[in-house]
N, C-alpha and C positions, 0 to 999 in steps of 0.2 A: 504494500500500500504506500503510494507516494504522497497522498494528500489526505486531509481530514474528510474531504468529500468522498474519496474512494472508501475510506473507513466507514462512512455512513452507509454506503450500499452494502459492504461486506457484513456489517453488523445487522442489517435488516435480514439478510439471508441466513446469517448464523442463528438469529433468534428463531427463525422458522425451523431450521435443522435441529436446534436444541429441543424444540417443542414436539418433534415428530414422535418420539417414543411414547409419550404420555398424552398425545393429542386426543381431545374429546373424552378423556376420563374425567368424570365429574365428581367422583368420590375421592376426596383428597387422601383418605385413609388407604385407599387402594394404590394411589401413587406412592405413598410412603412405603407400603408393604412390598410393592413390585420393584421399585427403583431406588428407594432411599432418597437422599438429596440429589437432585438432578443437576450435577455440576458439569456434565459432559454429554455429548451426543450418545443416544441409546437406540438400539434396534427395536422397533415395535414388536411385541410378542402377543400372541392371541390371548384374549379377544382384542382386536384392533381394527380400525377402519383402514389401516395401511399395511396389509399383510405382504404386499409385494416389495416393500421398501427395506433398505438396508441402513445400517448405522451411518449417519452423516449425510444422508440424502434429504431431499426437501419434501414437505407435504405437497398436496395438490395445489395449495396456495402459492408456495414457493416455486413450484414448477411453472405456474402461470406468470409469476414475476420474472422468471427466466425467459419465457417467450417474449415478454415485453422488452427485457434488456437486449435480447438478440435482435429484436426488430428495430429498436432505437439505434443500436450499433450499425445495423445493415443500412439504415436509411439516413443516418446522421442526425436524427431527430424523430419526433413522434409523427408517424403517418398512420392515420386511422384505418385506412383500407388495408395497408400492409399488415398491421397488427391483427386486424379482424380475420384476415385470411390465415395468418400464421397460427392464431389461436384455434381456429376451427380445424386446421390441418393437424395440429398437435394432438387433438383429442381423437382423431380418426384411429390412431394406433396406441393410444394411452392405456397402460395397464394398471394405473393407480385409481384412486377414489374419484368418483363423479358425484359432486354435491348437487343439491337441488337447483341452485342457480345455473350451474353448468348444464344440467339435463334440460332445463326449461329453455335455455338459450339455444342449445343445439337442436332441440325439437322445433323451435320457431324458425331456425335457419333452414332446416329440412323442409319446412312448410312453405318456404319461399320468402320469408321476411328477411330484411337486410338492415344493417346498421343498428341504430338504437331501437328500431321497431322490433328487432329480434330479441332484445334484452329481456331478462327475467324481471319480475317485480320484487325480487328478494331484497330484504332490508338488512342483510348480513353485512357487518363492517368489513369483512374480508374483500369485498369488491373495491374498497378504497385503500386496501392495505398493500397492494403490489406495485406501488408508485415509485420505488427507489430510483429506477432508471430515469424516469421523467424529472424527478427533483435534481438528479445529478446533471442531466443535460441542460436544464433551464434554471440552474441555481442562481444565476445572476439576473434572472428575469422572473421574479416571483409571480407576476401576473400571468405570464405564459405557462409557467409551471402549473399554476392552479387551473388554467383553462384546459391544458392537456391532460392533467390528472383527472379532471372531470370527464373529459371525452373518452379516455380509456375505460373508466369505470362504467360509463353509460352503455358500453357495448355489451355488458353482461348483467349489470345491476342498475336498472333504471328507476331507482327509488330516490326521491328528492333529498332525503336526509343522508343517504349514502353518498350521493353526488356532492352534497355540501361538505361532508366529512373529507372527501378526497381533496377538495379545495383547501379546507382548513389545515390538514396535515401537510400538504405540499408547501403552503405558505409558511407554516410553522417551521418546517425543517430548513427552508431557505433563511428564515430569520435567525435560527440558531447557528447556522453556518456563518452568518455575518457577525457572530460573537455575542448574541443576546442569550442570557441564561434561560434554560428551558421553561422554568416557572414564569419568569417575567415575559418571555416570548408568548406563552400560552395566554396570559392575561392580556397582553397587547393585541394579539390576534383576535381573541374573543371580542374585545372592545371595538376594534377597527373593522373587522371583516367577518364576524359571525353573521351569516346570512339567514340563520334560523334561531329563534329564541331558545329552542331545545339545546342547541350546541353551546350557547353561552351558559346555560344552566348546568349542562354536563361538565363543562370546564370548571365552573365554580365548585361544583360538588366534588369532582375528582381532586382538585387541588386542596380543598378543605379536608379531605380524608387522608392526606399524606402522612400524618403521624399515626394513623390507625394500622393495626396488623393487616398485612396484605391479604391473607386468606379471608379474614373477616370482612374487609372492605369489598373484595371482589365477590364474595358470597352475598353481600348486601346489594351490590349493584346488579349482580347476576353474572355467572361465568359463561353464559351462552353466547351464540353468534350474533344475535340481533343487536342492532346499533344502540338501542336504548340501554342495553346492559354493557356492551363491549366498549362503547365510546368512553363513558366515565371511568370504567375499569382501566382503560388504557391511559387516561389522564392521571389516574392515581399512581400508576406505575412510573410514569415519567416524572411526576412530582416527587414521589417518595424516594426515588433512586437517581436523582438528578446528576449526581457526581459518581454514581456506582453502577455503571452499565452492566457489568458481570452479575452483580447481585440482583439487579432489577430483572434481568432476563431469566435468572434461576428462579426467583420468586414468582415470576409470571407463570412458569411451567408448574411450579408447585401448587399454584392456586387452582389448577385444573380447568376443565372446559375448553373453550376455543382459544387456547394459548398461542396457537400459530397465527390466527388473525390479529390478535393483540400484539404479538411479538414482532411481527414485521414492522409495525409502526413504532413500537417502543425502541426497537433496535435502530430504526431510521433516525429518530430524534436524539436518542442518547449517543449514537454513533457520531452524529453531526456535532455534538458537544464535546465528547470525550476523545474522539479521534482514534487512531490506531493503537495508542498506548492503553486504551481502555478495554481492548479486545484480548482475551487470554490467548497466549501462544498455543495452548493445547487445543483450542478450537480451530486453529489454522493449520496445524501440522497434520498432514495426511488427509485433509479435507479438499477433495478435488475441486469442489465448487469454487473455492477461493481463487485458485489459479485461473479458472475460466472467467470469473467475474472481473478480475483485474485485467485480463487480456481484452475483454469486451469494453471495459471502461477506457482502455488505452485507445480504442478505435473512435471514441466519442469525443468530439471537440465541443465542450460546453460554452455557453455564454454568447453564441453567435445569434 
């Protein structure tokens, strides 16, 4: 990793890989018994939604983030049609998990719908979580980053609040890369650019919970995929572990539920703040994805 911006992208993908083993386990006692403290990547073991995956691989969310990263690298920026085609082609031979949003979008495409007309109505935060490549490419242009983050999300998740979340987190990461501490950046972003009252309230509630035990906070907000739960839970993690990326990503997994959807965004923001020094070496050694991510980022010229 040459820059903090590259570390931001690596941290987002690493958070997803760390979540793989325990992803969608909602009983935290089961996580404790099965894995102990999740300090490193783990292979999913039955029962799991990811039986085809190996240690250090990505969830289906991270795999889609890779499709976007490869598309941005190939095109030199976000091209909606290219990403849409690449996303559809990727799932033709995919042997991983197909979530509801993916199934609905693919079915709509098969029925002849195109673009945003084919998108699901899912309100899962994960649709807004795969944006690291766009933030990297447009990090000097927060407005374009927000616009393109929204456009990529709208291809599969055409929910107003999920679209607003994509804009919020893309602008937030850009702001943090400019040197604003994450809590302050979240407060500024909510005050200046929160386009939905719900988002401003989720930011307030998430920050207010930062001194609360993480498992308790996420259980109270809800560990599930839906944005009404996942958004404030993500804010809690960013605020509670502002200077502790490693611990924040571990606690995210230990809290259970949709840790991958939350983690992609927590890693994005805390990576933008902590840079490469905040990412443990053990997550990078032997993790093939890190080499591919850095190679793809080297192809992207940001800020044009």
